C-alpha positions as CSV (number, residue, x, y, z in Angstrom):
1,X,18.7,14.1,4.9
2,X,17.8,17.3,6.5
3,X,18.1,20.7,4.5
4,X,20.2,22.2,7.0
5,X,23.3,24.0,5.8
6,X,25.2,22.6,8.5
7,X,25.2,19.0,7.0
8,X,28.7,18.9,5.3
9,X,30.4,20.5,8.6
10,X,29.3,17.3,10.3
11,X,31.0,15.0,7.8
12,X,34.1,16.8,7.3
13,X,35.9,14.8,8.4
14,X,-0.4,16.0,5.6
15,X,-1.8,16.5,8.7
16,X,-1.9,13.2,9.6
17,X,-5.1,11.6,8.1
18,X,-6.4,8.3,10.1
19,X,-8.3,6.0,7.7
20,X,-10.4,3.0,8.6
21,X,-9.4,-0.6,7.2
22,X,-12.1,-0.3,4.7
23,X,-10.7,2.8,3.1
24,X,-7.0,1.6,2.9
25,X,-5.4,1.1,-0.2
26,X,-5.3,-2.5,-1.6
27,X,-1.7,-3.1,-0.5
28,X,-2.2,-1.8,3.1
29,X,-5.5,-3.7,4.1
30,X,-5.0,-6.2,6.9
31,X,-4.3,-9.7,5.6
32,X,-4.6,-13.3,7.4
33,X,-1.0,-13.9,8.8
34,X,-0.9,-17.0,6.5
35,X,-1.4,-14.8,3.4
36,X,1.9,-14.0,2.2
37,X,1.2,-13.7,-1.5
38,X,0.4,-10.7,-3.9
39,X,-2.9,-8.4,-2.9
40,X,-4.0,-9.0,-6.4
41,X,-2.2,-6.1,-8.2
42,X,0.8,-6.6,-10.4
43,X,3.9,-6.0,-8.0
44,X,6.4,-4.2,-10.3
45,X,9.7,-5.7,-9.4
46,X,12.5,-2.9,-9.0
47,X,14.9,-3.0,-12.0
48,X,13.6,-6.2,-13.8
49,X,12.8,-3.9,-16.7
50,X,13.5,-0.6,-17.8
51,X,10.1,0.6,-17.1
52,X,10.5,-0.3,-13.2
53,X,13.9,1.2,-12.8
54,X,13.6,4.2,-10.8
55,X,14.2,7.3,-13.0
56,X,13.5,10.9,-13.6
57,X,12.9,13.5,-10.6
58,X,11.6,12.9,-7.1
59,X,10.3,15.3,-4.6
60,X,12.0,15.1,-1.1
61,X,9.8,14.9,1.7
62,X,11.8,15.6,4.8
63,X,11.6,14.1,8.1
64,X,10.9,16.1,11.4
65,X,8.1,18.7,12.3
66,X,4.6,18.6,11.2
67,X,3.9,18.0,7.7
68,X,1.3,19.6,5.5
69,X,-0.4,16.7,3.5
70,X,-2.1,18.7,0.9
71,X,1.5,20.5,0.3
72,X,3.0,17.1,-0.1
73,X,0.5,15.8,-2.6
74,X,0.7,18.8,-4.5
75,X,4.5,18.4,-5.1
76,X,4.1,14.6,-5.6
77,X,1.7,15.5,-8.5
78,X,3.8,18.2,-10.1
79,X,3.9,17.0,-13.9
80,X,7.7,17.1,-14.0
81,X,7.8,14.6,-11.2
82,X,8.2,11.1,-11.5
83,X,8.6,9.7,-7.8
84,X,8.7,10.8,-4.2
85,X,11.3,10.0,-1.5
86,X,9.8,9.9,2.0
87,X,11.8,10.5,4.8
88,X,10.4,9.9,8.1
89,X,12.1,9.0,11.7
90,X,11.5,5.4,13.2
91,X,10.2,7.0,16.3
92,X,7.4,8.7,14.6
93,X,5.8,5.4,13.0
94,X,6.5,3.1,15.9
95,X,6.7,5.1,19.3
96,X,5.3,1.9,21.1
97,X,6.8,-1.4,20.1
98,X,4.6,-3.6,18.0
99,X,1.9,-0.8,17.1
100,X,3.0,1.4,14.4
101,X,1.2,4.0,12.9
102,X,1.1,3.9,9.3
103,X,-1.1,6.7,8.5
104,X,1.1,9.2,6.9
105,X,2.8,6.3,4.5
106,X,-0.7,4.9,3.7
107,X,-1.8,8.3,2.4
108,X,1.6,8.9,0.4
109,X,1.4,5.4,-1.1
110,X,-2.1,5.7,-2.1
111,X,-1.5,9.1,-3.8
112,X,1.8,7.7,-5.6
113,X,-0.4,4.6,-6.9
114,X,-3.3,6.7,-8.3
115,X,-0.9,9.2,-9.9
116,X,1.8,6.6,-11.4
117,X,4.6,8.0,-9.1
118,X,7.4,5.7,-7.6
119,X,8.1,5.7,-4.1
120,X,11.4,5.7,-2.1
121,X,11.5,5.0,1.6
122,X,14.1,6.8,3.7
123,X,13.2,5.8,7.5
124,X,15.8,6.9,10.1
125,X,16.7,4.9,13.2
126,X,20.1,5.6,14.8
127,X,19.5,8.9,16.8
128,X,15.9,8.9,15.9
129,X,15.2,5.5,17.1
130,X,12.0,5.1,19.5
131,X,12.8,4.9,23.2
132,X,11.8,1.4,23.8
133,X,14.1,0.2,20.8
134,X,17.4,1.5,22.8
135,X,16.3,-0.4,26.3
136,X,19.3,-3.1,26.8
137,X,21.2,-1.9,24.0
138,X,24.5,-0.4,24.4
139,X,24.4,3.4,23.8
140,X,26.7,6.4,23.8
141,X,26.3,10.3,24.0
142,X,26.9,12.1,20.5
143,X,26.3,15.4,19.4
144,X,23.7,15.2,16.5
145,X,26.1,16.6,13.6
146,X,23.3,18.1,11.3
147,X,19.8,18.2,10.7
148,X,16.8,18.5,13.1
149,X,18.4,18.7,16.7
150,X,21.8,19.6,15.2
151,X,24.2,20.3,18.4
152,X,22.1,18.6,20.8
153,X,23.5,15.5,22.6
154,X,21.7,12.4,22.3
155,X,21.8,8.8,22.7
156,X,23.0,6.7,19.7
157,X,23.0,2.9,19.6
158,X,26.3,1.2,18.7
159,X,25.8,0.5,14.8
160,X,26.5,-3.3,15.6
161,X,24.7,-3.9,18.8
162,X,22.4,-6.9,18.8
163,X,19.6,-5.8,20.7
164,X,19.0,-2.6,18.8
165,X,19.5,-4.0,15.1
166,X,17.3,-7.1,16.0
167,X,14.5,-4.8,17.0
168,X,15.2,-2.6,13.6
169,X,15.1,-5.9,11.4
170,X,11.8,-6.5,13.4
171,X,10.4,-3.4,12.1
172,X,11.3,-3.9,8.7
173,X,9.6,-7.0,8.3
174,X,6.4,-5.3,9.6
175,X,7.1,-2.5,6.9
176,X,7.7,-5.1,4.2
177,X,4.6,-7.0,4.9
178,X,2.5,-3.8,4.8
179,X,3.8,-2.2,1.5
180,X,6.2,-4.8,0.0
181,X,3.5,-5.7,-2.8
182,X,2.7,-1.9,-3.7
183,X,3.5,-1.7,-7.5
184,X,4.7,2.1,-6.5
185,X,7.3,1.2,-4.1
186,X,10.8,1.1,-6.0
187,X,13.3,1.9,-3.5
188,X,14.0,1.3,0.1
189,X,17.3,3.1,1.6
190,X,19.5,0.6,3.7
191,X,19.9,1.9,7.2
192,X,20.3,0.4,10.8
193,X,24.0,1.0,11.4
194,X,23.4,4.7,10.8
195,X,23.2,7.8,12.8
196,X,21.4,10.9,11.6
197,X,20.1,9.5,8.3
198,X,20.3,6.5,5.9
199,X,24.0,7.7,5.2
200,X,26.8,5.5,5.9
201,X,28.2,8.5,8.5
202,X,28.6,8.4,12.1
203,X,29.5,11.6,14.5
204,X,33.4,10.9,14.0
205,X,34.6,14.4,12.7
206,X,37.1,15.3,15.5
207,X,39.8,13.4,17.1
208,X,37.9,13.1,20.6
209,X,34.9,11.4,18.8
210,X,37.0,9.1,17.1
211,X,38.7,8.1,20.3
212,X,35.1,7.8,22.0
213,X,34.2,5.3,18.9
214,X,37.0,3.1,19.6
215,X,36.8,3.0,23.0
216,X,33.3,1.9,22.3
217,X,34.4,-1.0,20.4
218,X,34.4,0.2,16.7
219,X,36.6,-1.3,14.3
220,X,36.1,-1.5,10.6
221,X,35.4,-5.0,10.5
222,X,33.0,-4.9,13.2
223,X,31.0,-1.8,11.3
224,X,31.2,-3.6,8.0
225,X,29.8,-6.8,9.6
226,X,26.7,-5.2,10.6
227,X,26.5,-3.8,7.1
228,X,26.8,-6.9,5.8
229,X,23.9,-8.4,7.8
230,X,21.8,-5.4,7.2
231,X,22.3,-5.8,3.4
232,X,21.0,-9.6,3.4
233,X,18.2,-8.5,5.8
234,X,17.1,-5.8,3.2
235,X,17.5,-8.1,0.2
236,X,15.4,-10.8,1.9
237,X,12.8,-8.7,3.3
238,X,12.0,-6.3,0.1
239,X,12.7,-8.8,-2.7
240,X,10.7,-6.4,-4.9
241,X,12.4,-3.1,-4.1
242,X,15.6,-1.7,-5.2
243,X,17.9,-0.9,-2.2
244,X,19.8,2.2,-1.8
245,X,23.1,2.5,-0.1
246,X,23.9,6.0,0.5
247,X,27.5,7.7,1.0
248,X,29.3,4.5,1.1
249,X,32.5,4.6,3.0
250,X,34.0,3.9,6.3
251,X,33.3,6.6,8.9
252,X,36.8,5.6,10.5
253,X,39.4,4.2,8.8
254,X,41.8,1.4,10.2
255,X,44.3,2.9,12.4
256,X,47.4,3.6,10.7
257,X,45.6,4.2,7.6
258,X,44.4,7.7,6.1
259,X,44.2,10.0,3.1
260,X,41.9,9.9,-0.1
261,X,43.5,6.9,-1.8
262,X,42.7,4.7,1.6
263,X,39.2,6.2,1.8
264,X,38.3,5.5,-1.9
265,X,39.5,2.0,-1.6
266,X,37.0,1.4,1.2
267,X,34.2,3.0,-0.9
268,X,34.5,0.7,-3.6
269,X,34.9,-2.0,-1.5
270,X,31.5,-1.3,0.2
271,X,30.0,-1.0,-3.2
272,X,31.5,-4.4,-4.4
273,X,30.0,-6.1,-1.3
274,X,26.8,-4.5,-1.8
275,X,26.6,-5.7,-5.4
276,X,27.3,-9.1,-4.2
277,X,24.1,-9.1,-2.4
278,X,21.8,-7.2,-4.3
279,X,23.1,-7.3,-7.8
280,X,20.8,-5.4,-10.3
281,X,18.9,-4.0,-7.5
282,X,21.7,-1.9,-5.8
283,X,21.4,1.8,-6.0
284,X,24.2,3.8,-5.0
285,X,23.7,7.6,-4.2
286,X,25.0,10.6,-2.7
287,X,22.7,13.2,-0.7
288,X,24.8,16.4,-1.0
289,X,24.6,17.7,-4.5
290,X,25.5,21.6,-4.7
291,X,27.1,23.6,-7.3
292,X,28.1,26.1,-4.9
293,X,30.4,26.3,-1.7
294,X,29.4,25.7,1.5
295,X,31.7,27.2,4.6
296,X,33.0,23.7,5.2
297,X,33.0,21.2,2.6
298,X,33.1,17.4,3.0
299,X,34.2,15.0,0.5
300,X,32.5,15.6,-2.8
301,X,31.2,12.3,-3.8
302,X,29.6,13.3,-7.2
303,X,32.1,11.8,-9.3
304,X,32.5,8.8,-7.3
305,X,28.6,8.1,-7.8
306,X,28.7,8.9,-11.5
307,X,31.6,6.8,-12.1
308,X,29.1,3.9,-11.6
309,X,26.5,5.2,-13.8
310,X,25.4,2.8,-16.5
311,X,26.4,-0.1,-14.5
312,X,24.5,0.5,-11.2
313,X,21.5,2.3,-10.6
314,X,22.8,6.1,-9.5
315,X,21.3,8.8,-8.2
316,X,21.5,12.2,-6.1
317,X,19.6,14.1,-3.6
318,X,20.0,17.9,-3.3
319,X,21.9,19.1,-0.3
320,X,18.9,21.1,0.7
321,X,16.5,23.7,-1.1
322,X,17.6,26.6,-2.8
323,X,15.7,29.5,-1.3
324,X,17.3,31.9,1.2
325,X,20.7,33.8,0.8
326,X,23.0,31.2,2.2
327,X,21.1,28.2,0.4
328,X,21.2,29.7,-2.9
329,X,24.8,30.7,-2.5
330,X,25.5,26.9,-1.3
331,X,23.4,25.7,-4.2
332,X,25.5,27.7,-7.0
333,X,24.1,31.4,-7.3
334,X,23.7,33.7,-4.5
335,X,20.6,35.6,-4.5
336,X,19.2,33.5,-7.5
337,X,17.6,30.2,-6.4
338,X,16.5,29.1,-9.8
339,X,19.9,29.7,-11.3
340,X,21.2,27.9,-8.1
341,X,19.1,24.8,-8.7
342,X,19.9,24.7,-12.4
343,X,23.7,24.8,-11.8
344,X,23.3,22.0,-9.4
345,X,21.2,20.1,-11.7
346,X,23.8,20.4,-14.5
347,X,26.6,19.3,-12.0
348,X,24.7,16.2,-11.1
349,X,23.5,15.4,-14.8
350,X,26.7,15.7,-16.1
351,X,27.8,12.2,-18.1
352,X,30.8,10.3,-17.0
353,X,33.6,9.3,-19.1
354,X,30.9,6.4,-20.7
355,X,28.8,9.1,-21.6
356,X,26.3,7.9,-18.9
357,X,24.4,9.8,-16.6
358,X,22.6,9.2,-13.1
359,X,19.0,7.5,-13.0
360,X,17.4,9.7,-10.9
361,X,17.5,13.1,-9.1
362,X,15.9,14.2,-5.8
363,X,14.7,17.7,-5.3
364,X,13.4,19.2,-1.9
365,X,9.5,19.9,-1.8
366,X,10.1,23.9,-1.5
367,X,11.8,23.9,-4.8
368,X,9.2,21.7,-6.4
369,X,6.4,23.8,-5.3
370,X,7.9,27.3,-6.2
371,X,6.2,29.0,-9.2
372,X,9.8,30.3,-10.1
373,X,11.3,27.0,-10.3
374,X,8.7,25.4,-12.8
375,X,11.0,26.0,-15.8
376,X,13.9,24.6,-14.1
377,X,12.1,21.5,-13.4
378,X,10.8,21.2,-16.9
379,X,14.4,21.2,-18.1
380,X,15.7,18.6,-15.5
381,X,13.1,16.4,-16.7
382,X,13.9,16.8,-20.1
383,X,17.1,15.4,-19.3
384,X,16.2,12.0,-18.5
385,X,14.4,11.3,-21.8
386,X,15.8,8.6,-24.1
387,X,18.3,7.2,-21.4
388,X,20.1,4.2,-22.6
389,X,19.5,1.2,-20.3
390,X,21.9,-0.2,-17.8
391,X,24.8,-2.4,-19.2
């Protein structure tokens, strides 16, 4: 998710290092096509034990723009950080069909393994698919609702389009072959029938947009069918990883349905569908944690996600960074970024009615690197100690 403060309005409703194969980490070495076995390292199957369940603080490395590799690695190695959430656009990895550039991910996986950090991958298709992946696919023009490119009109593939999904699933196979046996790789974010990020959202925040989607053939059954297929592809492609479903819900309800009760039924139904596919490997999360108030607020999914803590792996990603007058206000304390971050942490880490709290919390890289934030990070990391196991 982007660090943009415009994120919720849409929902109302380093340099690159090129390595030779000789210097690639073991999991990234080219293998014989017939060799699909382990690389010699012990693969950590996510959630098979408490030690392999993702937990603690993770630093978010956002998509878009030019990344400062040294800065990213510094944040990953912060002593209060346990994991790294890597956001990257599909088109930035595979601009040419069948010729992916793994260089950035190779560096990050190598660093995560060497420093004993876990990795969560969030790869964004939808608006950020490569041009070749949309050739022959049904698309329509929508305004990008938040994040990089906000407000610009761009092609979006229909979430259920067979041509688009088949190409996306082929990319996932390449991704799994490259990194699936890395002991650091703990979570992959489910995506595909998506738009801006890995969240289950579409640009449908106005009556004209909803009408456009319906004229394009949207129905809840068609949308959920695409997600059901996506769940099974992820379950089969990434048997060693947990799979996260972010902001589960229907962007457009069945005609004649409306209101919070209907939306909540849809959200619970999607979680139940995902549990049937992933079992104990399911992660559910929200990417909009903040303790303050934005100009326009969307549905606050904090309590919904927390209600599953102790039964399902749960997590939050901060809405964005805490620096800047408006950012600190939204995060919980205008003009005081450390207090703003702490208030957002306290909101996310509050226990549910069963006394359980989330498994992990993702904080943006700018906050992780800031000297003034280190005591806040130390406090947050301490909240994850001695967490009881999942039931």
